[in-house]
C-alpha positions as CSV (number, residue, x, y, z in Angstrom):
1,M,20.2,33.6,80.9
2,R,19.0,36.3,83.3
3,P,15.8,38.5,82.4
4,F,15.6,41.9,82.2
5,V,15.9,44.8,85.1
6,A,15.9,48.3,85.0
7,R,19.2,49.7,85.6
8,D,21.1,52.8,85.6
9,G,18.5,54.2,83.5
10,H,18.4,51.5,81.0
11,Y,17.1,47.7,80.6
12,V,19.4,45.2,81.2
13,A,19.2,41.2,80.4
14,R,22.3,38.6,80.8
15,L,22.7,36.1,78.1
16,D,25.8,34.1,77.2
17,E,27.4,33.9,74.0
18,T,25.7,30.9,73.0
19,E,22.1,32.2,73.8
20,R,23.1,35.6,72.1
21,A,24.3,33.6,69.0
22,V,21.1,31.8,68.7
23,L,18.8,34.6,69.1
24,A,20.5,36.5,66.5
25,D,20.3,33.6,64.0
26,L,16.4,33.7,65.0
27,T,16.3,37.2,64.6
28,E,18.2,36.7,61.2
29,G,15.8,33.9,60.1
30,V,12.9,36.2,60.9
31,A,13.9,39.3,58.5
32,T,14.6,37.2,56.1
33,L,10.6,35.9,56.5
34,L,9.7,39.4,55.9
35,G,12.1,40.3,52.7
36,A,14.8,41.8,54.4
37,P,17.7,39.3,54.3
38,D,20.7,41.1,54.8
39,L,20.4,43.2,58.5
40,D,23.8,44.5,57.7
41,D,26.4,44.6,55.3
42,E,28.2,41.1,56.3
43,P,25.5,39.0,57.2
44,A,26.7,36.0,59.6
45,A,26.4,32.5,57.7
46,R,23.5,30.9,58.7
47,D,23.0,27.2,60.2
48,W,19.4,27.1,60.8
49,P,17.1,23.8,59.9
50,P,15.1,23.4,57.1
51,A,12.3,23.5,59.2
52,W,12.4,27.5,58.9
53,A,10.3,27.2,55.2
54,A,7.2,26.4,56.1
55,E,6.1,22.7,53.7
56,G,4.8,24.3,50.1
57,S,6.0,28.1,50.6
58,D,8.5,29.4,48.3
59,E,11.6,29.2,49.7
60,D,12.7,32.5,47.4
61,A,10.0,34.0,48.1
62,G,11.0,35.2,51.4
63,R,14.7,36.1,50.6
64,S,13.1,39.4,48.3
65,P,14.8,42.7,49.2
66,D,11.5,44.2,48.9
67,A,8.7,41.5,49.7
68,A,7.7,39.0,52.3
69,D,6.5,35.7,50.9
70,H,3.1,36.2,52.1
71,S,2.3,32.2,51.4
72,D,4.1,31.5,54.7
73,P,1.7,31.1,57.5
74,A,4.1,32.5,60.2
75,V,4.3,35.9,57.6
76,R,0.7,36.0,57.5
77,R,1.0,36.2,61.2
78,L,3.3,38.6,61.2
79,L,1.7,40.8,58.2
80,P,-2.1,39.8,58.5
81,D,-4.0,40.9,55.2
82,G,-6.9,43.4,57.4
83,S,-9.6,42.0,55.2
84,R,-10.8,38.0,54.0
85,D,-11.7,39.8,51.0
86,P,-8.5,39.2,48.6
87,A,-9.2,42.6,46.8
88,E,-9.4,44.6,49.9
89,A,-6.2,42.7,51.6
90,A,-4.2,43.6,48.6
91,E,-5.3,47.6,48.6
92,F,-4.3,47.1,52.5
93,R,-0.8,45.4,51.7
94,R,-0.4,48.3,49.1
95,L,-1.3,51.5,51.7
96,A,-0.2,50.1,54.7
97,G,1.9,46.6,54.5
98,E,5.1,48.2,53.4
99,D,5.2,50.6,56.8
100,V,4.5,47.5,58.8
101,R,7.1,45.7,57.1
102,L,9.8,48.0,57.4
103,R,9.1,48.9,61.5
104,K,9.2,45.2,62.1
105,V,12.2,44.9,60.5
106,D,13.7,48.0,62.3
107,G,13.0,46.6,65.5
108,L,14.6,43.4,64.4
109,R,17.8,45.3,63.3
110,T,18.0,47.2,66.6
111,W,17.3,44.0,68.4
112,R,20.2,42.3,66.9
113,R,22.5,45.2,67.1
114,A,21.9,44.6,70.7
115,L,23.0,40.9,70.8
116,H,25.6,41.8,69.1
117,S,27.3,44.6,71.1
118,P,27.2,42.8,74.7
119,Q,28.1,45.2,77.6
120,G,29.0,44.7,81.4
121,R,32.3,43.5,83.0
122,R,31.6,39.5,81.4
123,G,30.2,40.5,78.1
124,N,27.2,39.4,78.7
125,E,24.9,41.9,79.2
126,V,22.4,43.2,76.7
127,V,21.4,46.6,76.9
128,V,18.6,48.3,75.2
129,T,18.1,52.0,75.6
130,P,14.6,53.7,76.4
131,A,14.5,55.0,73.1
132,Q,14.9,51.2,71.4
133,A,12.6,49.6,74.0
134,D,9.2,49.6,72.3
135,A,10.9,48.4,68.8
136,V,12.7,45.9,70.7
137,A,9.7,44.8,72.9
138,A,7.9,44.4,69.5
139,A,10.3,42.3,67.6
140,L,10.3,39.6,70.9
141,T,6.9,39.5,70.3
142,D,7.4,39.3,66.6
143,L,10.2,36.3,66.7
144,R,7.6,34.7,69.5
145,L,4.8,34.8,66.5
146,V,7.1,33.3,64.3
147,L,7.7,30.3,66.9
148,A,4.3,30.0,67.6
149,E,3.6,29.4,64.1
150,R,6.3,26.7,63.6
151,L,5.0,24.9,66.7
152,E,1.4,25.3,66.3
153,I,0.9,27.3,69.5
154,R,-2.6,28.9,69.6
155,T,-3.6,28.8,73.3
156,E,-2.1,28.1,76.9
157,Q,-3.1,24.4,76.4
158,D,-1.0,24.2,72.8
159,T,1.9,25.7,75.1
160,D,1.5,23.5,77.8
161,R,1.8,20.2,75.6
162,R,4.4,21.6,73.7
163,Y,6.7,22.1,76.6
164,A,5.3,18.7,78.0
165,E,6.5,17.2,74.6
166,A,9.9,18.9,74.8
167,A,10.4,17.5,78.3
168,A,9.7,13.9,77.5
169,P,12.4,11.4,76.4
170,D,12.1,9.9,73.1
171,P,10.8,6.9,72.4
172,P,12.2,3.6,71.2
173,G,12.3,2.8,67.5
174,L,12.2,6.0,65.8
175,D,14.3,6.9,62.8
176,E,16.8,9.2,62.2
177,A,14.4,11.8,60.6
178,E,11.5,11.9,63.8
179,I,14.9,12.2,65.9
180,A,16.0,15.2,63.8
181,R,12.5,16.6,63.6
182,R,11.9,16.6,67.5
183,A,15.2,17.7,68.0
184,V,14.4,20.9,66.1
185,R,10.9,20.8,67.4
186,R,12.8,20.8,71.3
187,A,15.2,23.8,70.1
188,F,12.0,25.9,69.1
189,V,10.4,25.1,72.8
190,A,13.6,26.5,74.3
191,M,13.8,29.3,72.3
192,Y,10.1,30.2,72.6
193,D,10.4,29.9,76.4
194,V,13.5,32.5,76.8
195,L,11.8,34.9,74.3
196,S,8.1,35.1,76.6
197,V,10.9,35.8,80.0
198,L,12.6,38.3,77.9
199,Q,9.5,39.8,76.6
200,E,7.4,39.9,79.7
201,T,10.5,41.2,81.7
202,L,11.1,43.9,79.4
203,V,7.5,45.2,79.2
204,T,6.9,45.1,83.1
205,A,10.2,46.9,83.2
206,M,9.0,49.5,80.6
207,L,5.5,49.7,82.5
208,A,6.9,50.1,86.0
209,D,9.1,53.1,84.8
210,A,6.4,54.5,82.9
211,R,4.4,54.4,86.3
212,R,7.4,56.1,88.1
213,R,7.4,59.0,85.3
214,T,3.6,59.5,86.1
215,S,4.0,59.6,89.4
216,R,6.4,62.0,89.7
217,G,5.0,64.0,86.9
218,R,1.5,64.6,89.5
219,A,3.8,65.4,92.6
220,G,5.5,67.9,90.6
221,A,2.3,69.3,89.4
222,G,0.7,69.2,92.8
């Protein structure tokens, strides 16, 4: 993986085929949580671990084409209620929640399309246009939020702890279920790290372009 840089009026990152496939699968999974299981007419078959469904949540509710599963804490981070009062929260969702949900799904769709349309001589360049950049940056944020919820990350200390756990070898004597659980957690940590780099470098490149435009505008006005 090579992070985003500004090049020829676009934002370009390099991701190999496996990285693109994993991120696309993650993107589809988050879209499913938001009630949009199909981001295109021929959705790819998913091979995601069961950890996607939060314990105690209604697995089918998140797959509804017109509603997200608010019993899932990850969904609540993506679509906060706006109020602790249940009646006010329900009214907020009625008035604004669907627009927010659809905007997030559109951003995920834009990001997935970029992952599925690699460019460059080696076919490993993920290209984001300036018109797509805001939506993609928001989608990367949403993907990180879901992983953060699954990893129980709330603070920088939590992040450091998860990185340390992922780097440490498994102790002897673990049963197969615990070994599998740790493998899933390591995969989540790795994706969280990649998404953090992609988000940070994309936003940094966008801000640098905005500053250049502002400077040119001031120079022209002078």
